[in-house]
DOGUGU-840028 format. One record per residue (C-alpha): residue number from 0; residue in one letter; x, z, y. Coordinates in steps of 0.1 Angstrom, whole numbers, plus 5000, padded with zeros to 4 digits. Example, Ala and Ser with C-alpha at 12.3 -4.5 7.8 and 13.67 -1.06 7.14 Angstrom:
// DOGUGU-840028
(atom 0; A; (5123; 5078; 4955))
(atom 1; S; (5137; 5071; 4989))
//
This chain:
// DOGUGU-840028
(atom 0; M; (5000; 5000; 5000))
(atom 1; D; (5012; 4993; 5035))
(atom 2; D; (5014; 5019; 5062))
(atom 3; S; (4981; 5009; 5078))
(atom 4; V; (4962; 5013; 5045))
(atom 5; N; (4980; 5046; 5038))
(atom 6; S; (4970; 5058; 5073))
(atom 7; F; (4934; 5048; 5068))
(atom 8; K; (4933; 5065; 5034))
(atom 9; E; (4947; 5097; 5049))
(atom 10; K; (4920; 5096; 5076))
(atom 11; L; (4892; 5090; 5051))
(atom 12; D; (4904; 5119; 5029))
(atom 13; A; (4907; 5142; 5060))
(atom 14; S; (4872; 5134; 5072))
(atom 15; H; (4853; 5132; 5038))
(atom 16; K; (4848; 5154; 5008))
(atom 17; W; (4844; 5131; 4978))
(atom 18; P; (4820; 5119; 4966))
(atom 19; A; (4805; 5111; 5000))
(atom 20; L; (4781; 5087; 5016))
(atom 21; Y; (4800; 5060; 5035))
(atom 22; T; (4785; 5034; 5057))
(atom 23; F; (4801; 4999; 5061))
(atom 24; K; (4792; 4978; 5092))
(atom 25; F; (4801; 4941; 5094))
(atom 26; I; (4794; 4912; 5117))
(atom 27; C; (4797; 4877; 5104))
(atom 28; L; (4783; 4842; 5106))
(atom 29; N; (4750; 4837; 5089))
(atom 30; E; (4765; 4818; 5060))
(atom 31; K; (4789; 4846; 5051))
(atom 32; T; (4762; 4871; 5044))
(atom 33; I; (4757; 4859; 5008))
(atom 34; H; (4793; 4868; 5000))
(atom 35; I; (4790; 4903; 5013))
(atom 36; K; (4757; 4908; 4994))
(atom 37; Q; (4775; 4897; 4962))
(atom 38; L; (4801; 4925; 4968))
(atom 39; F; (4775; 4951; 4973))
(atom 40; V; (4750; 4939; 4947))
(atom 41; N; (4740; 4974; 4936))
(atom 42; H; (4734; 4986; 4972))
(atom 43; E; (4709; 4980; 4999))
(atom 44; V; (4723; 4956; 5026))
(atom 45; K; (4705; 4958; 5059))
(atom 46; E; (4706; 4928; 5081))
(atom 47; K; (4700; 4922; 5118))
(atom 48; A; (4704; 4888; 5134))
(atom 49; S; (4719; 4883; 5168))
(atom 50; S; (4696; 4870; 5196))
(atom 51; K; (4704; 4834; 5189))
(atom 52; G; (4707; 4839; 5151))
(atom 53; K; (4743; 4827; 5148))
(atom 54; Y; (4757; 4861; 5138))
(atom 55; I; (4744; 4887; 5114))
(atom 56; S; (4751; 4924; 5115))
(atom 57; L; (4752; 4940; 5081))
(atom 58; T; (4750; 4977; 5073))
(atom 59; V; (4757; 4990; 5038))
(atom 60; S; (4757; 5027; 5028))
(atom 61; I; (4772; 5037; 4994))
(atom 62; M; (4780; 5069; 4976))
(atom 63; A; (4817; 5065; 4972))
(atom 64; R; (4837; 5084; 4946))
(atom 65; N; (4869; 5084; 4966))
(atom 66; S; (4888; 5068; 4995))
(atom 67; D; (4903; 5042; 4971))
(atom 68; E; (4869; 5028; 4964))
(atom 69; I; (4863; 5024; 5002))
(atom 70; I; (4896; 5006; 5006))
(atom 71; E; (4889; 4983; 4977))
(atom 72; Y; (4856; 4972; 4993))
(atom 73; Y; (4874; 4965; 5026))
(atom 74; Q; (4901; 4945; 5008))
(atom 75; E; (4875; 4924; 4991))
(atom 76; V; (4857; 4917; 5023))
(atom 77; Y; (4890; 4908; 5040))
(atom 78; K; (4894; 4881; 5013))
(atom 79; I; (4861; 4864; 5024))
(atom 80; G; (4875; 4859; 5059))
(atom 81; D; (4860; 4856; 5093))
(atom 82; I; (4842; 4890; 5091))
(atom 83; I; (4845; 4917; 5117))
(atom 84; S; (4845; 4953; 5103))
(atom 85; L; (4833; 4980; 5126))
//
């Protein structure tokens, strides 16, 4: 793991007691939503379209076992590309 991932892991571990509810928020182009939904197939994905409908805001809450699980999800989302994580 690189330093930024280690730092994020440390922050997650300092602010959560595992297992814990964790909320992901993403913004992406409309056509990218299907890829995120495939990653979170067993979880509810809430969508909200931008005023012109070009972008979609996605919110996903999961019960995470540990910080490694959170990091794995972020790494998979990163592979999709062109997605903003909030």
